[in-house]
N, C-alpha and C positions, 0 to 999 in steps of 0.2 A: 612259385610258392603257392601253396594251397592251404586254406583254412579249414579246419574240421572241428566240430563241436565235440568236446570230450567230457563234458559234465556228466552225461549219461553213462559214459564208460567208467567214470570214477564211482558213481552211485551203484552201477552194476557190480563193480569189483567189491564194494563195501557191503552190499546186501547180504552175501553169504555170512559175513561176520555178525551181522545183526541177528541172524537166526540162531547163533551159538549162545547168546546170553540168556539168562533166566530172569524173569521178573514176575511179580504177582499182578502187574498191570498189563493189559493187552497193548501190543505195539501199535502205533499209528503210522504205518509206512506210507499212507496216502499223503500225509503232509510232507514227508521227505521227498516224494516223487513229484509233487506239484510243480508244474512248469514255472509258476510265478516265483517260487522260492529260489530257483537257480539264478535269476537275474540280479539278486542282491549280493552275490558273492564276488568279492574283488579278485583280481588276478593273484594277489599275494595270498589270500585265503585259499584259493584253489591250489596254488603252489604248495601251501602248507599241508593241505589234505593229501596231495600226491606224495609229498616228501614223507609224510607219516604213515603211508600205506606199507604193508609188508612188501619185501622185495619182489616177490612173485606177482603181486597185484600191480605194483608200480610198473613192472615190465609189461604187464598186460595193457595198462593204460597207454604207455608209450607205443606199444605194438599197434594198438587200435588207431592211434593218431596217425601213425605212419601208413598203415593200410588204407585209411580213409583219405589220405592225401592225394589219391589219384592213381593212374596207371603205373607210375614209376614206383610207388610204394606197394603195389599189389603183389610183387614177387617176394616180399619179406615173409619169411616163414617163422622167424622167432627173433626176439631181441636177445642177443648174446652178451652184450655189455651195455652199461649205462652209467652216466655220471652227471650230476648237477653241474651246470656251467654258470659263468658270470651272467648276471641279469642283462637282458637286452632292452634298452629303453625303460628300465625299471621293472620289467616283467620277468617272472621266474622262467628259467631256461634249463633244458636238459639236452645232452647229447646221447644218442642211442645208436648202437651198432646192430645191423640186421645180418644174421647168418654169418657173422664174423668177417663180412666182406665190404659192407657199405655203411657209412655213418650219416646220420640224420640229426638235425637240430630242431627241437620242438620248443617254441616260445608260447607260453600261456598268456592270454590277453584278458582284459577286464570284461569283454563281452562273452566270456565263457567259451571261447574257441581257442584254437592253437594254430599258430603259423608254423608250418612244417617245411623245412628246406632240406634238400638232398636229392639224390644220394651224392656223397662225396667220399674222399679217401678217409680211411680209418686213422684216427689220431689218439683214441683212448683204448685201453685194454680192459 
């Protein structure tokens, strides 16, 4: 099991969306990217942010978590299926399939990291 920090991946996935909006006030992206701000987000809040991302960005976040999990995740070229799973110890959890061949479980934790386990046999479509 390998832990990888995914807060930056979520922020990186959401930043292009921030550029699409229009406002008469200048954006303050420095506050959103400040390291101190990430530490106050609970696992549930992080789970909600990932849950509310568009499908492509959610795939990207799960892909990045798998790839960052170490050598066994490095061969993943794309997340071809994903499904939110039952919480693990109260933490939001997703199952993701890489390249249609291996399944991974990603558990978000209160310290803004993810516990990634796998690869395993595919049980979701």
